[in-house]
N, C-alpha and C positions, 0 to 999 in steps of 0.2 A: 566143299566149300566153295568150290567154283559157284554153285547154283546160287548163292546168297548175292553175288554180285553180278550174276548173270541175268539180267532186268531189260528186257527190249524197251525201246522207246515208247512203243504203243501202251505198255503196260502204267508208264510215268505218268502219260499225258490222258488216260483213260479216266474220267470222272463219272460215266456211269453209275446210277441211272440217272445222274444230273445231265445238263446240257450245258456244251460251251458257248453255245449262243445265247443261251438264259443268263450264263453267268457274265460273259462279255458284256449283254445289255444292262446289266446291273450294275457292273463296275462303270460303265458309261455315264449312266444316269444318275448315278449318285456322284462320280467325280464331277459333272456339268453343274449340277445344283450345288456341290461344296465347294467348286472353285468359284463361284460368284458369290458366296457367302464369306470365302477365306480371303479374297480379293477385297473386299470392303471392310474387312477385319471384324466380321460378326461370327458370332459360334456357330458352330454345326459346319465345319471347314470340309476339305475335301475328305480326310481320312474317315470323319465320322460318318458323314451322308453315306459314303461308299459301303460303309459294313454297315449301315442300316439297312440298306436296300438289299446287299448280299444275304445279309443274317435274315432277313424277311423273307427272302427267296427261298432260300435252304429249309427254313422251319416249314414254310408251306407247301414246298416240294417233297418234302418228307413225310409231311402228313397225308399228301395224296397218294404215298406210296403203302400206308397202311390199308390192310384188307381187315374185313370182319365186319358184323352186323351192328355193332356199336360204335363203330368209327364215323365221328359228325367232324366235318372238316370246318364247319361255320364255327365250331368251337376253339378250333385251333384260330382263326382269323380274329375271333373273339378277344384270347387272350395276349395275342399279338396287339392287339389294338390297346388292352389295358395296359402291356409292359411298355409299349409305347409313350402311353400317357403319364408314365412316371419318368421317362427319360426328359419329356417336354417340360413335366413340371419341375425339373430339376437347373433348366435353363432361364427360368422365370425369375425376376426379383422384383422387391418393391423399393421405390428409392423416391423419399420426399413425397409419398402419395401417388407415384405416378408408377404404372406396373411395365416394366420392360422387360424384353426377352419374348413376348407374344408371338411374334414374327417366327421367331428361330424355333419355337415350338410349334406352332403352324407347319413349319416347315419340314420337322421331324415325321410329324404325321401324316404329311404327303410323301415322303420318303417310303414310308411303312408301307403306304397305299400302293405306290408303283412297283416294290417288291412283291406284293399282291398282284398285282398285274402281270409281273414278269412270270410268275409262278404258274397262273393261268393261260399261260403262252402268248399272250397279247403284246408281243415284243416291240412291235413298230409304235402302237398307240402310247407305249410307257415311253418311248424315247420323243415321243410329240408332246405328250404331258409334260417331261420334264423341261423339255425348251419354253412350254408355255409357263411354268412355273418360273423359270430363270426371268421370263418377260415380266411377268408379275411383280417378281421382287425389286427388278431395276427399274422397271417402269414407273412404277406407285413412287418408288424414291425422288426420280425426276420429276413428276407430277408434284411433287410435294414441296419440292425444290423450287420450280419454276412457275407453279400456279398459287396464287396466296390462297386461295378457298381451300384448298388440299392440306393445308400447314395451320389449318387451325385447331382448337379443342384439346383433345390429350395428346396428339401430336406435338403442339406447339409446344407445352408442357415437357415432354420428354426431351425435347431439343433444347429447350432454354435449361432444363437441369443439369444438362455439360457444360454449358458457357457461366451457368451458376459457380457449380462446382468447381471449376478452375479459378473463378475469382476470389473463391472464399480458398482456395486451397494457395492463391496468390498473396492474398491478405494475410495468412499466417504466416507465410514464410518471411515476409518482411517485417512483420511483427516481432517474429522470433530473433530474425538478426540483428545485430546494432548496425547504427548508421556508420560510416565510414568515418565521419569524425569521431565517434566515439570509440572507437576500436583502433585506432590509427593514432600514436603518439605524433605529438608536432613535431615538425622538422629540426632538425639540430643542425646548427652550421658547423662545419667542420675548417672551414677557411680561418685562419687567425687574423685577416686583416679587415676582418667585418667588425663593425660596431656593437657594443652590447648595450 
């Protein structure tokens, strides 16, 4: 009975044939990109981003361990891309003729590619790419907000959609709620000395 509970520390933290360096890099890259998305209220936050990068790394690292003449690692990468495409399609929506969520879908795609980079032992490059992705996501929004030409076209429609839907909601609420003069009875005087 003692042998069940007599587990040493090395056994608990051993993840071989996987690498803690790769797992840590996957967690870091996913968290950095996910933090940017989550702080700005966008889909694909820290948890989702981290799981996408880590899952992609684990799938591909496992595929690299398979032996045999018929094993083709590029097929695993292809299947990862297909699966990630379904995730990306799930975050895109059509609202009033504008497609929203495309950036979140593209972010999911890049997260998977970072997982592939980690599985092929490009750890430092994957960190650099993650920081570049954050710079793109944040920097382009700053440009769109401050440079008039970047806020034109489809981007202007999507931003105006938010203000349009808020004004529609505001108008509906005011149309449904009665005005104060209709909902409150006329004040009644309780003072017997007032004239009638």
